[in-house]
Backbone as CSV, one residue per row, in Angstrom:
resi,resn,N_x,N_y,N_z,CA_x,CA_y,CA_z,C_x,C_y,C_z
1,UNK,-6.380,30.057,17.140,-6.490,28.595,17.266,-7.951,28.152,17.211
2,UNK,-8.856,28.943,17.807,-10.279,28.596,17.791,-10.802,28.586,16.355
3,UNK,-10.358,29.556,15.553,-10.784,29.620,14.157,-10.301,28.397,13.393
4,UNK,-9.042,28.013,13.603,-8.491,26.842,12.918,-9.239,25.575,13.313
5,UNK,-9.587,25.474,14.596,-10.333,24.310,15.066,-11.713,24.256,14.409
6,UNK,-12.341,25.412,14.298,-13.654,25.477,13.655,-13.551,25.093,12.179
7,UNK,-12.539,25.598,11.499,-12.344,25.258,10.091,-12.091,23.764,9.915
8,UNK,-11.310,23.187,10.828,-11.015,21.766,10.738,-12.294,20.921,10.874
9,UNK,-13.155,21.298,11.810,-14.415,20.570,11.977,-15.299,20.717,10.747
10,UNK,-15.332,21.905,10.189,-16.131,22.141,8.980,-15.597,21.302,7.824
11,UNK,-14.259,21.278,7.665,-13.655,20.515,6.570,-13.930,19.023,6.713
12,UNK,-13.979,18.526,7.945,-14.292,17.109,8.157,-15.738,16.795,7.790
13,UNK,-16.621,17.759,7.973,-18.034,17.549,7.610,-18.254,17.626,6.101
14,UNK,-17.350,18.323,5.406,-17.479,18.490,3.952,-16.148,18.101,3.289
15,UNK,-15.806,16.809,3.329,-14.485,16.385,2.839,-14.396,16.421,1.320
16,UNK,-13.231,16.784,0.836,-12.952,16.699,-0.593,-11.453,16.451,-0.756
17,UNK,-11.069,15.837,-1.853,-9.694,15.396,-2.034,-8.860,16.440,-2.759
18,UNK,-7.851,16.950,-2.068,-6.909,17.862,-2.719,-6.177,17.152,-3.854
19,UNK,-5.934,15.859,-3.685,-5.206,15.120,-4.718,-6.057,14.935,-5.968
20,UNK,-7.339,14.579,-5.793,-8.222,14.441,-6.946,-8.403,15.779,-7.664
21,UNK,-8.301,16.867,-6.930,-8.411,18.191,-7.538,-7.379,18.368,-8.647
22,UNK,-6.201,17.753,-8.468,-5.143,17.876,-9.472,-5.133,16.705,-10.453
23,UNK,-6.142,15.827,-10.367,-6.201,14.708,-11.290,-6.293,15.117,-12.756
24,UNK,-7.233,15.990,-13.136,-7.306,16.394,-14.538,-6.021,17.070,-15.027
25,UNK,-5.407,17.877,-14.174,-4.142,18.512,-14.569,-3.074,17.452,-14.803
26,UNK,-2.969,16.478,-13.899,-1.968,15.423,-14.028,-2.191,14.622,-15.304
27,UNK,-3.430,14.199,-15.530,-3.741,13.433,-16.738,-3.471,14.254,-17.993
28,UNK,-3.713,15.548,-17.924,-3.437,16.409,-19.069,-1.966,16.495,-19.406
29,UNK,-1.110,16.548,-18.373,0.329,16.587,-18.630,0.803,15.261,-19.238
30,UNK,0.198,14.176,-18.807,0.542,12.867,-19.389,0.098,12.815,-20.848
31,UNK,-1.132,13.233,-21.111,-1.645,13.204,-22.481,-0.815,14.078,-23.414
32,UNK,-0.369,15.233,-22.897,0.422,16.145,-23.729,1.750,15.532,-24.144
33,UNK,2.228,14.552,-23.390,3.500,13.905,-23.718,3.333,12.802,-24.755
34,UNK,2.081,12.433,-25.049,1.829,11.364,-25.996,2.049,9.977,-25.420
35,UNK,2.059,9.850,-24.105,2.334,8.565,-23.457,1.250,7.542,-23.790
36,UNK,1.682,6.301,-24.013,0.767,5.196,-24.290,0.675,4.220,-23.118
37,UNK,1.764,4.058,-22.392,1.802,3.112,-21.280,2.237,3.873,-20.030
38,UNK,1.380,3.868,-19.005,1.548,4.750,-17.847,1.602,3.927,-16.565
39,UNK,2.491,4.308,-15.666,2.563,3.755,-14.316,2.067,4.803,-13.346
40,UNK,1.056,4.435,-12.542,0.522,5.329,-11.513,0.944,4.779,-10.155
41,UNK,1.864,5.462,-9.497,2.414,5.006,-8.220,1.522,5.496,-7.091
42,UNK,1.010,4.562,-6.290,0.083,4.929,-5.223,-1.266,5.299,-5.790
43,UNK,-1.874,4.383,-6.524,-3.067,4.701,-7.314,-4.326,4.861,-6.483
44,UNK,-4.303,4.475,-5.195,-5.502,4.595,-4.378,-6.630,3.740,-4.938
45,UNK,-7.835,4.269,-4.940,-8.982,3.525,-5.465,-9.126,3.656,-6.972
46,UNK,-8.199,4.391,-7.605,-8.170,4.426,-9.066,-8.763,5.648,-9.723
47,UNK,-8.970,6.717,-8.989,-9.553,7.906,-9.601,-8.670,8.484,-10.704
48,UNK,-7.372,8.596,-10.434,-6.474,9.104,-11.466,-6.303,8.076,-12.579
49,UNK,-6.220,6.789,-12.230,-6.078,5.749,-13.250,-7.224,5.807,-14.248
50,UNK,-8.436,6.106,-13.776,-9.587,6.212,-14.678,-9.407,7.368,-15.658
51,UNK,-8.868,8.480,-15.188,-8.608,9.612,-16.082,-7.499,9.275,-17.076
52,UNK,-6.459,8.609,-16.592,-5.348,8.251,-17.460,-5.791,7.257,-18.533
53,UNK,-6.684,6.350,-18.169,-7.134,5.313,-19.107,-7.798,5.930,-20.332
54,UNK,-8.402,7.081,-20.200,-9.044,7.742,-21.341,-8.023,8.233,-22.367
55,UNK,-6.767,8.360,-21.930,-5.745,8.967,-22.771,-4.598,8.009,-23.111
56,UNK,-4.529,6.880,-22.428,-3.405,5.960,-22.598,-3.909,4.580,-23.017
57,UNK,-2.998,3.763,-23.555,-3.348,2.414,-23.984,-3.418,1.478,-22.789
58,UNK,-2.441,1.561,-21.888,-2.458,0.742,-20.679,-2.078,1.598,-19.477
59,UNK,-2.627,1.232,-18.327,-2.294,1.885,-17.063,-2.003,0.787,-16.044
60,UNK,-0.866,0.906,-15.388,-0.528,0.010,-14.287,-0.539,0.820,-13.005
61,UNK,-1.348,0.396,-12.038,-1.436,1.101,-10.762,-0.797,0.299,-9.650
62,UNK,0.040,0.948,-8.869,0.635,0.347,-7.680,-0.057,0.907,-6.448
63,UNK,-0.509,0.034,-5.549,-1.173,0.493,-4.321,-0.811,-0.457,-3.182
64,UNK,-0.102,0.024,-2.151,0.341,-0.867,-1.071,-0.719,-1.229,-0.052
65,UNK,-1.761,-0.403,0.094,-2.779,-0.679,1.096,-3.720,-1.770,0.572
66,UNK,-3.820,-2.921,1.255,-4.577,-4.053,0.712,-6.038,-3.732,0.401
67,UNK,-6.742,-3.092,1.342,-8.146,-2.796,1.104,-8.350,-1.847,-0.056
68,UNK,-7.506,-0.832,-0.131,-7.610,0.134,-1.211,-7.278,-0.510,-2.546
69,UNK,-6.253,-1.369,-2.567,-5.876,-2.064,-3.805,-7.007,-2.965,-4.286
70,UNK,-7.672,-3.656,-3.365,-8.784,-4.520,-3.763,-9.929,-3.700,-4.355
71,UNK,-10.199,-2.543,-3.765,-11.256,-1.680,-4.301,-10.919,-1.219,-5.703
72,UNK,-9.664,-0.862,-5.937,-9.246,-0.434,-7.274,-9.322,-1.590,-8.268
73,UNK,-8.900,-2.773,-7.838,-8.946,-3.943,-8.725,-10.382,-4.270,-9.124
74,UNK,-11.314,-4.186,-8.175,-12.726,-4.429,-8.503,-13.237,-3.394,-9.502
75,UNK,-12.798,-2.181,-9.336,-13.259,-1.097,-10.211,-12.897,-1.361,-11.669
76,UNK,-11.706,-1.932,-11.895,-11.231,-2.139,-13.266,-11.248,-3.615,-13.670
77,UNK,-12.053,-4.397,-12.984,-12.071,-5.837,-13.248,-12.425,-6.161,-14.695
78,UNK,-13.225,-5.325,-15.341,-13.652,-5.580,-16.711,-12.810,-4.853,-17.751
79,UNK,-11.734,-4.231,-17.333,-10.867,-3.497,-18.262,-9.476,-4.114,-18.249
80,UNK,-9.145,-4.953,-19.239,-7.833,-5.613,-19.247,-6.669,-4.656,-19.465
81,UNK,-6.959,-3.416,-19.841,-5.893,-2.443,-20.079,-5.415,-1.791,-18.791
82,UNK,-6.134,-2.026,-17.687,-5.739,-1.460,-16.394,-5.356,-2.613,-15.471
83,UNK,-4.144,-2.548,-14.950,-3.641,-3.566,-14.035,-3.357,-2.920,-12.685
84,UNK,-3.948,-3.462,-11.634,-3.701,-2.970,-10.286,-2.824,-3.988,-9.558
85,UNK,-1.710,-3.524,-9.037,-0.765,-4.379,-8.330,-0.753,-3.959,-6.864
86,UNK,-1.022,-4.925,-5.978,-0.989,-4.625,-4.546,0.467,-4.590,-4.091
87,UNK,1.080,-3.434,-4.230,2.496,-3.268,-3.898,2.819,-1.789,-3.850
88,UNK,3.859,-1.467,-3.102,4.387,-0.121,-3.110,5.347,0.059,-4.273
89,UNK,6.016,1.193,-4.291,6.923,1.501,-5.396,8.030,0.456,-5.501
90,UNK,8.489,-0.068,-4.379,9.553,-1.074,-4.403,9.092,-2.379,-5.036
91,UNK,7.777,-2.598,-5.125,7.262,-3.830,-5.685,6.985,-3.774,-7.176
92,UNK,7.384,-2.719,-7.841,7.177,-2.612,-9.289,8.066,-3.610,-10.032
93,UNK,7.760,-3.804,-11.298,8.618,-4.610,-12.162,9.861,-3.783,-12.484
94,UNK,11.034,-4.159,-11.958,12.216,-3.299,-12.131,12.739,-3.251,-13.570
95,UNK,12.275,-4.167,-14.408,12.763,-4.215,-15.787,11.900,-3.392,-16.744
96,UNK,10.707,-3.053,-16.325,9.783,-2.399,-17.246,9.985,-0.886,-17.253
97,UNK,9.865,-0.295,-18.428,9.951,1.152,-18.594,8.620,1.668,-19.132
98,UNK,8.225,2.850,-18.697,6.931,3.414,-19.051,7.107,4.748,-19.781
99,UNK,6.115,5.063,-20.608,6.126,6.351,-21.306,5.860,7.502,-20.345
100,UNK,5.138,7.220,-19.277,4.871,8.248,-18.252,4.691,7.571,-16.908
101,UNK,5.080,8.287,-15.861,4.894,7.832,-14.483,4.242,8.970,-13.716
102,UNK,3.180,8.667,-12.986,2.507,9.665,-12.158,2.664,9.286,-10.689
103,UNK,2.891,10.298,-9.868,3.116,10.091,-8.434,2.378,11.219,-7.704
104,UNK,1.229,10.908,-7.137,0.400,11.930,-6.492,0.311,11.642,-4.996
105,UNK,0.816,12.588,-4.193,0.776,12.497,-2.722,1.384,11.207,-2.211
106,UNK,2.474,10.786,-2.825,3.162,9.545,-2.454,4.625,9.794,-2.108
107,UNK,5.247,10.731,-2.786,6.692,10.897,-2.681,7.140,11.175,-1.256
108,UNK,6.329,11.880,-0.469,6.745,12.202,0.902,6.718,10.981,1.828
109,UNK,6.176,9.852,1.354,6.225,8.604,2.121,7.550,7.870,1.911
110,UNK,8.347,8.293,0.940,9.524,7.555,0.499,10.781,8.405,0.656
111,UNK,11.970,7.771,0.695,13.212,8.556,0.731,13.348,9.380,-0.550
112,UNK,13.499,10.674,-0.397,13.325,11.593,-1.520,14.320,11.371,-2.655
113,UNK,15.592,11.576,-2.395,16.578,11.556,-3.480,16.683,10.180,-4.145
114,UNK,16.802,9.085,-3.376,16.857,7.771,-4.035,15.611,7.482,-4.868
115,UNK,14.440,7.895,-4.384,13.209,7.618,-5.118,13.146,8.417,-6.410
116,UNK,13.585,9.668,-6.380,13.606,10.453,-7.609,14.510,9.788,-8.650
117,UNK,15.641,9.271,-8.214,16.535,8.594,-9.148,15.891,7.330,-9.706
118,UNK,15.199,6.582,-8.849,14.540,5.358,-9.305,13.378,5.678,-10.236
119,UNK,12.660,6.760,-9.963,11.576,7.168,-10.850,12.114,7.514,-12.234
120,UNK,13.238,8.174,-12.270,13.856,8.463,-13.566,14.178,7.163,-14.298
121,UNK,14.630,6.161,-13.563,14.943,4.877,-14.167,13.729,4.119,-14.669
122,UNK,12.524,4.505,-14.232,11.299,3.857,-14.706,10.850,4.380,-16.062
123,UNK,11.444,5.474,-16.511,10.984,6.124,-17.732,11.653,5.547,-18.971
124,UNK,10.852,5.344,-19.998,11.392,5.027,-21.311,12.052,6.288,-21.876
125,UNK,12.922,6.150,-22.888,13.506,7.341,-23.508,12.417,8.332,-23.928
126,UNK,12.586,9.587,-23.533,11.598,10.609,-23.835,10.377,10.578,-22.941
127,UNK,10.369,9.710,-21.921,9.209,9.584,-21.045,9.050,10.770,-20.112
128,UNK,7.867,10.879,-19.527,7.543,12.028,-18.657,7.162,11.556,-17.256
129,UNK,7.713,12.212,-16.255,7.356,12.026,-14.853,6.514,13.205,-14.405
130,UNK,5.366,12.924,-13.812,4.489,13.972,-13.286,4.236,13.689,-11.812
131,UNK,4.627,14.618,-10.970,4.478,14.476,-9.519,3.599,15.601,-8.997
132,UNK,2.643,15.257,-8.163,1.960,16.236,-7.319,2.244,15.802,-5.888
133,UNK,2.945,16.650,-5.148,3.418,16.227,-3.840,3.080,17.201,-2.733
134,UNK,3.402,16.767,-1.527,3.213,17.564,-0.317,4.583,17.993,0.202
135,UNK,4.655,19.153,0.811,5.916,19.630,1.373,5.691,20.135,2.791
136,UNK,6.767,20.166,3.544,6.708,20.670,4.918,6.824,22.196,4.893
137,UNK,5.880,22.856,5.536,5.903,24.309,5.567,7.022,24.796,6.477
138,UNK,7.751,25.789,6.028,8.850,26.360,6.812,9.103,27.778,6.320
139,UNK,8.850,28.748,7.151,9.166,30.118,6.777,7.954,30.925,6.356
140,UNK,8.194,32.217,6.191,7.112,33.163,5.913,6.463,32.913,4.556
141,UNK,7.258,32.560,3.554,6.704,32.345,2.216,5.671,31.222,2.224
142,UNK,5.966,30.140,2.953,5.012,29.042,3.028,3.749,29.454,3.780
143,UNK,3.926,30.241,4.837,2.769,30.706,5.599,1.861,31.565,4.731
144,UNK,2.441,32.482,3.982,1.647,33.345,3.108,0.951,32.536,2.023
145,UNK,1.651,31.524,1.501,1.061,30.698,0.453,-0.101,29.864,0.969
146,UNK,-0.097,29.542,2.270,-1.158,28.703,2.826,-2.431,29.494,3.139
147,UNK,-2.333,30.812,3.248,-3.507,31.601,3.618,-4.644,31.480,2.601
148,UNK,-4.382,31.619,1.288,-5.492,31.429,0.343,-6.109,30.042,0.437
149,UNK,-5.265,29.031,0.670,-5.784,27.671,0.776,-6.690,27.523,1.996
150,UNK,-6.305,28.124,3.116,-7.131,28.053,4.323,-8.522,28.638,4.079
151,UNK,-8.571,29.725,3.307,-9.837,30.387,3.033,-10.656,29.636,1.989
152,UNK,-9.992,29.105,0.969,-10.695,28.440,-0.120,-11.101,27.011,0.213
153,UNK,-10.373,26.371,1.136,-10.624,24.964,1.423,-12.079,24.695,1.837
154,UNK,-12.651,25.450,2.795,-14.051,25.183,3.157,-15.026,25.514,2.039
155,UNK,-14.694,26.509,1.219,-15.565,26.847,0.080,-15.611,25.687,-0.900
156,UNK,-14.434,25.143,-1.218,-14.365,24.005,-2.135,-15.099,22.800,-1.540
157,UNK,-14.953,22.591,-0.225,-15.646,21.484,0.406,-17.150,21.605,0.287
158,UNK,-17.655,22.819,0.451,-19.093,23.046,0.361,-19.589,22.835,-1.066
159,UNK,-18.773,23.219,-2.042,-19.157,23.051,-3.448,-19.095,21.584,-3.865
160,UNK,-17.986,20.906,-3.510,-17.777,19.537,-3.961,-18.533,18.510,-3.118
161,UNK,-18.776,18.827,-1.845,-19.444,17.869,-0.959,-20.425,18.641,-0.081
162,UNK,-21.513,19.136,-0.683,-22.431,19.989,0.085,-23.153,19.260,1.218
163,UNK,-23.413,17.965,1.045,-24.078,17.214,2.109,-23.100,16.914,3.237
164,UNK,-23.579,16.984,4.444,-22.718,16.713,5.597,-22.326,15.241,5.631
165,UNK,-21.044,14.955,5.829,-20.536,13.585,5.835,-20.306,13.111,7.263
166,UNK,-20.661,11.865,7.532,-20.373,11.260,8.829,-18.982,10.636,8.866
167,UNK,-18.440,10.314,7.681,-17.112,9.708,7.569,-16.534,10.078,6.213
168,UNK,-15.223,10.092,6.092,-14.620,10.417,4.794,-14.911,9.328,3.782
169,UNK,-14.979,9.655,2.485,-15.190,8.637,1.452,-14.002,7.682,1.383
170,UNK,-14.234,6.508,0.773,-13.216,5.463,0.739,-11.900,5.950,0.157
171,UNK,-11.974,6.749,-0.908,-10.740,7.171,-1.563,-9.933,8.160,-0.726
172,UNK,-10.467,8.573,0.426,-9.732,9.470,1.313,-9.349,8.802,2.630
173,UNK,-9.343,7.465,2.645,-9.068,6.758,3.894,-7.726,6.031,3.877
174,UNK,-6.937,6.161,2.823,-5.624,5.507,2.777,-4.715,6.124,3.843
175,UNK,-3.732,5.360,4.341,-2.816,5.894,5.357,-2.109,7.161,4.875
176,UNK,-1.910,8.105,5.779,-1.239,9.358,5.451,0.017,9.515,6.307
177,UNK,0.855,10.461,5.919,2.071,10.773,6.678,2.392,12.239,6.482
178,UNK,2.973,12.860,7.493,3.367,14.261,7.389,4.613,14.373,6.517
179,UNK,4.658,15.341,5.613,5.858,15.506,4.777,7.053,15.931,5.609
180,UNK,8.223,15.449,5.220,9.458,15.756,5.954,10.251,16.888,5.312
181,UNK,10.247,16.958,3.988,11.101,17.913,3.284,10.372,19.209,2.965
182,UNK,11.105,20.296,3.035,10.576,21.586,2.615,10.606,21.664,1.090
183,UNK,9.926,22.669,0.561,9.924,22.844,-0.889,11.328,23.137,-1.395
184,UNK,12.113,23.855,-0.613,13.495,24.121,-0.997,14.324,22.855,-1.068
185,UNK,14.123,21.959,-0.131,14.853,20.686,-0.139,14.413,19.805,-1.306
186,UNK,13.153,19.857,-1.651,12.654,19.098,-2.799,13.257,19.638,-4.090
187,UNK,13.317,20.949,-4.206,13.939,21.546,-5.406,15.401,21.130,-5.524
188,UNK,16.111,21.115,-4.404,17.532,20.761,-4.428,17.723,19.300,-4.832
189,UNK,16.894,18.413,-4.303,16.993,16.992,-4.661,16.660,16.778,-6.134
190,UNK,15.642,17.466,-6.618,15.270,17.337,-8.025,16.373,17.845,-8.941
191,UNK,17.068,18.894,-8.526,18.162,19.413,-9.339,19.268,18.370,-9.507
192,UNK,19.467,17.546,-8.478,20.471,16.482,-8.558,20.000,15.302,-9.397
193,UNK,18.783,14.856,-9.139,18.310,13.611,-9.743,17.609,13.800,-11.084
194,UNK,16.989,14.964,-11.268,16.164,15.199,-12.458,16.495,16.556,-13.064
195,UNK,17.668,16.698,-13.659,18.054,17.999,-14.214,17.022,18.498,-15.228
196,UNK,16.614,19.734,-15.040,15.628,20.317,-15.941,14.191,20.140,-15.492
197,UNK,13.970,19.483,-14.356,12.605,19.304,-13.852,11.984,20.663,-13.545
198,UNK,10.701,20.776,-13.818,9.974,22.029,-13.602,9.091,21.875,-12.371
199,UNK,9.355,22.697,-11.359,8.658,22.590,-10.072,7.909,23.891,-9.803
200,UNK,6.650,23.767,-9.393,5.839,24.932,-9.053,5.102,24.699,-7.743
201,UNK,5.020,25.739,-6.945,4.159,25.691,-5.758,2.706,25.766,-6.216
202,UNK,1.850,24.961,-5.599,0.442,24.925,-5.968,-0.435,25.227,-4.759
203,UNK,-1.700,25.487,-5.048,-2.666,25.692,-3.973,-2.903,24.402,-3.188
204,UNK,-3.440,24.561,-2.000,-3.837,23.449,-1.140,-2.650,22.591,-0.729
205,UNK,-1.564,23.269,-0.367,-0.399,22.637,0.254,0.233,21.583,-0.652
206,UNK,0.283,21.871,-1.927,0.839,20.942,-2.902,1.896,21.654,-3.758
207,UNK,2.719,20.839,-4.414,3.616,21.345,-5.458,3.513,20.383,-6.621
208,UNK,3.919,20.838,-7.788,3.960,19.965,-8.960,5.380,19.903,-9.494
209,UNK,5.711,18.751,-10.041,7.020,18.527,-10.672,6.774,17.786,-11.979
210,UNK,7.330,18.313,-13.057,7.260,17.652,-14.361,8.673,17.514,-14.889
211,UNK,9.024,16.291,-15.251,10.366,16.001,-15.778,10.235,15.181,-17.055
212,UNK,10.938,15.608,-18.078,10.968,14.889,-19.353,12.336,14.278,-19.540
213,UNK,12.380,12.949,-19.635,13.668,12.244,-19.843,14.180,12.530,-21.244
214,UNK,15.478,12.651,-21.409,16.034,12.826,-22.747,15.650,11.650,-23.648
215,UNK,15.558,11.924,-24.931,15.135,10.885,-25.871,16.075,9.701,-25.889
216,UNK,17.348,9.933,-25.588,18.318,8.840,-25.605,18.672,8.348,-24.240
217,UNK,17.833,8.634,-23.255,18.209,8.352,-21.868,18.025,6.881,-21.552
218,UNK,18.860,6.379,-20.660,18.730,5.016,-20.154,18.468,5.060,-18.673
219,UNK,18.322,3.903,-18.019,18.062,3.879,-16.582,19.140,4.608,-15.811
220,UNK,18.723,5.367,-14.784,19.677,6.123,-13.972,20.525,5.176,-13.154
C-alpha cells in the first residue's frame, strides 16, 4: 500500500492523459475507414477533435461540462468545420448520421447496452464506431494486465510531463466516474448490440472497440 501511495503522489506531480495517449490510434482508425463527417462524443477540450479534423471534412464534438465545452469552442472558433455542442450524448441531433463516431473514456458514464445500440443508430451505412473505454477490474487476469501499466505509468509521466505540476492541466479536469462493468460484461453487451465488434484489452486500464456498420444498415 505504501508503494501504491508513493506512485499515486508521483503520478499527480507528473500528470499525463491516458485518453490522449490513444488519440492518434483512434484518429487512425477513423481515417482508415474513409470517414468524412465524424461525431466525437465527450470531446473534452478538443484534443481528439483536432486530430480528427486533419483527416475529416467536419467534426462535431459533444461535451456536457460547460467550462470544458466553452474551452473547446474557443479553440475552434476560427474553424467552421468543427462544431462544439454543449451537451451529452442524449443531446445529439437524433436525425443525423455520421461516417464515424468516436467515444473515448465516456461509455462508462452511460448505460452500457442501450448506449451501444444508440451509437449504432448514429452511424451512416458502412460507418465506423471507435471506442476507447474503461472497465472495472475483476479477477486475476485484470490484475496481471494492470502490473505493466503500474510500472510504465510513472515513466510515461516523467517523459510526457517532466516538470512538476501543481495542478492537472485543463484537459484532465473534466468530471470522472469509476467504471461499473467488467471487460467480460462489455464484451457480452457488444455481442448483442454490435455483432462483429472487435474488442481488445489495452494498456493503462483501457480497452478498444471497433465496429463497422453493414453497408446497408439502418438505425438500430
